[in-house]
C-alpha positions in Angstrom: -29.3 -82.9 -4.1 -32.8 -83.0 -2.6 -35.5 -80.7 -3.9 -36.9 -78.4 -1.2 -40.7 -77.7 -1.2 -40.7 -74.1 0.1 -44.1 -72.7 0.7 -45.5 -69.3 1.6 -47.0 -68.8 5.0 -50.8 -68.7 5.3 -52.2 -65.4 6.6 -52.9 -66.9 10.1 -49.4 -68.2 10.4 -48.0 -64.9 9.3 -50.1 -63.1 11.9 -49.0 -65.6 14.6 -45.4 -65.1 13.8 -45.7 -61.3 13.6 -47.3 -61.2 17.0 -44.5 -63.5 18.4 -41.9 -61.1 16.9 -43.5 -58.1 18.5 -43.3 -59.9 21.9 -39.6 -60.7 21.4 -38.8 -57.2 20.3 -40.6 -55.8 23.5 -38.6 -58.3 25.6 -35.3 -56.8 24.3 -35.6 -53.8 26.6 -35.6 -55.9 29.7 -33.5 -58.9 28.6 -31.6 -58.5 25.4 -29.8 -61.8 25.5 -33.1 -63.7 26.0 -34.7 -61.7 23.2 -31.9 -62.7 20.8 -32.3 -66.4 21.7 -36.0 -66.0 21.1 -35.4 -64.3 17.8 -33.2 -67.1 16.7 -35.8 -69.7 17.7 -38.5 -67.8 15.9 -36.6 -67.4 12.7 -35.8 -71.1 12.8 -39.5 -71.9 13.3 -40.6 -69.7 10.4 -38.0 -71.5 8.2 -39.3 -74.9 9.4 -42.9 -74.1 8.7 -42.0 -72.7 5.2 -40.2 -76.0 4.4 -36.5 -75.3 4.9 -34.4 -78.0 6.6 -33.4 -76.7 10.1 -31.0 -79.2 11.5 -27.7 -77.5 10.6 -27.0 -73.8 10.6 -24.7 -73.9 7.6 -27.3 -75.8 5.6 -30.0 -73.3 6.7 -27.8 -70.4 5.6 -27.1 -72.1 2.2 -30.8 -72.9 1.7 -31.8 -69.3 2.6 -29.2 -67.9 0.3 -31.0 -69.4 -2.7 -34.4 -67.6 -2.1 -33.2 -64.7 0.1 -29.7 -63.8 -1.1 -30.0 -60.2 0.1 -30.5 -61.2 3.7 -28.3 -64.3 4.2 -25.5 -62.0 5.5 -27.9 -60.7 8.1 -28.6 -64.3 9.2 -24.9 -65.2 9.5 -24.1 -62.0 11.5 -27.1 -62.5 13.8 -26.3 -66.1 14.4 -22.6 -65.3 15.2 -23.7 -62.7 17.8 -26.3 -65.1 19.2 -23.6 -67.7 19.8 -21.4 -65.1 21.5 -24.4 -64.0 23.6 -25.0 -67.6 24.7 -21.4 -67.7 25.9 -21.9 -64.3 27.7 -19.5 -62.5 25.4 -21.8 -60.1 23.4 -22.2 -56.5 24.3 -25.6 -54.8 24.4 -24.7 -53.0 21.2 -23.9 -56.3 19.5 -27.2 -57.7 20.7 -29.0 -54.7 19.3 -27.3 -55.3 15.9 -28.3 -59.0 16.1 -31.9 -57.9 16.6 -31.7 -55.7 13.5 -30.2 -58.6 11.5 -32.8 -61.1 12.7 -35.6 -58.6 11.9 -34.3 -58.2 8.3 -34.3 -62.0 7.8 -37.7 -62.4 9.6 -39.4 -59.8 7.5 -38.0 -61.4 4.3 -39.1 -64.9 5.4 -42.6 -63.6 6.1 -42.7 -62.1 2.6 -44.6 -59.1 3.9 -42.9 -56.6 1.5 -39.9 -56.8 -0.7 -36.9 -55.3 1.0 -36.3 -52.8 -1.8 -39.9 -51.6 -1.6 -39.7 -51.2 2.1 -36.4 -49.3 1.8 -38.0 -47.1 -0.9 -41.0 -46.4 1.4 -38.6 -45.6 4.3 -36.7 -43.2 2.0 -39.9 -41.5 1.0 -41.0 -41.1 4.6 -37.6 -39.7 5.6 -37.8 -37.2 2.6 -41.3 -36.1 3.6 -40.2 -35.6 7.3 -37.2 -33.4 6.2 
């Protein structure tokens, strides 16, 4: 088995990808299917830049599961919906769910904050708002 050289993103790369994500998210309102295709391409590009092989989905999912086991199920779900979307078979609600799944993977790949820490912060904010 080949050894992967996974590297963190440099701050300028992270900023560029974050800006691209914002653009894709904004596009969702007008064209959800196009936004999902863009999210899939962006996640694949982040993986490529970090050093993951990107030729085969199953291999990508297996590689991601090693370093990001908590979000690999998001990737599989989003990818399945993206495939149905490409065939014109996904509902708007499914596309929304795919976007949520891609966002979870994207944020984890960018390593901006651990998922548990983000959830804890979200819980704290919800508690303060109550």
